[in-house]
C-alpha positions as CSV (number, residue, x, y, z in Angstrom):
1,M,55.5,-71.5,25.3
2,P,58.1,-68.9,24.0
3,V,57.1,-65.3,23.9
4,D,58.1,-63.2,20.9
5,I,58.7,-59.7,22.3
6,E,59.3,-58.1,18.9
7,K,55.9,-59.5,17.6
8,L,54.1,-58.3,20.7
9,L,55.6,-54.8,20.4
10,T,54.7,-54.6,16.7
11,Q,51.2,-55.8,17.4
12,W,50.2,-53.8,20.4
13,S,52.3,-50.6,20.4
14,P,52.7,-47.7,18.0
15,I,56.1,-46.9,16.5
16,S,56.5,-43.8,18.8
17,S,55.8,-45.9,21.9
18,R,58.3,-48.5,20.8
19,D,61.0,-45.9,20.2
20,M,60.3,-44.5,23.7
21,Y,60.6,-48.0,25.2
22,L,63.9,-48.6,23.5
23,N,65.2,-45.3,24.6
24,M,64.2,-46.0,28.2
25,V,66.0,-49.4,28.0
26,A,69.1,-47.8,26.6
27,D,69.1,-45.0,29.2
28,S,68.6,-47.6,32.0
29,L,71.6,-49.6,30.8
30,A,73.7,-46.5,30.5
31,K,72.8,-45.5,34.1
32,A,73.6,-49.0,35.3
33,S,77.0,-48.8,33.7
34,Q,77.6,-45.4,35.1
35,N,76.6,-46.6,38.6
36,A,79.0,-49.6,38.3
37,A,81.9,-47.3,37.3
38,H,81.1,-45.0,40.2
39,T,81.0,-47.9,42.7
40,Q,84.3,-49.1,41.4
41,Q,85.8,-45.7,42.0
42,Q,84.4,-45.6,45.5
43,I,85.8,-49.0,46.3
44,Q,89.2,-47.9,45.1
45,T,89.1,-44.8,47.3
46,I,88.2,-46.9,50.3
47,T,91.0,-49.4,49.6
48,V,93.6,-46.6,49.3
49,T,92.3,-44.9,52.5
50,N,92.4,-48.2,54.4
51,T,95.9,-48.9,53.2
52,A,97.1,-45.5,54.3
53,L,95.5,-45.8,57.7
54,G,96.9,-49.3,58.2
55,S,100.4,-48.2,57.2
56,G,100.2,-45.3,59.6
57,L,99.1,-47.6,62.4
58,I,102.0,-50.0,61.7
59,Y,104.5,-47.1,61.7
60,A,103.0,-45.7,65.0
61,I,103.3,-49.1,66.7
62,A,106.9,-49.4,65.4
63,A,107.7,-45.9,66.7
64,Q,106.3,-46.8,70.1
65,G,108.3,-50.0,70.2
66,S,111.5,-48.2,69.4
67,K,111.0,-45.8,72.3
68,S,110.9,-48.6,74.8
């Protein structure tokens, strides 16, 4: 049996409550989007750091090898 959310909201909740509900949903979606962007930035920072550390390790090994 399908549930009509719009009909239930109209029937059981006043206009102000519906507006608050819609604002909460919009705010929640905005925060989720912001968290995703922040996570993406953190992943990029970790990737750049790992690349720099890996390159430094390769150069250090190469320098040790050239001394021998």
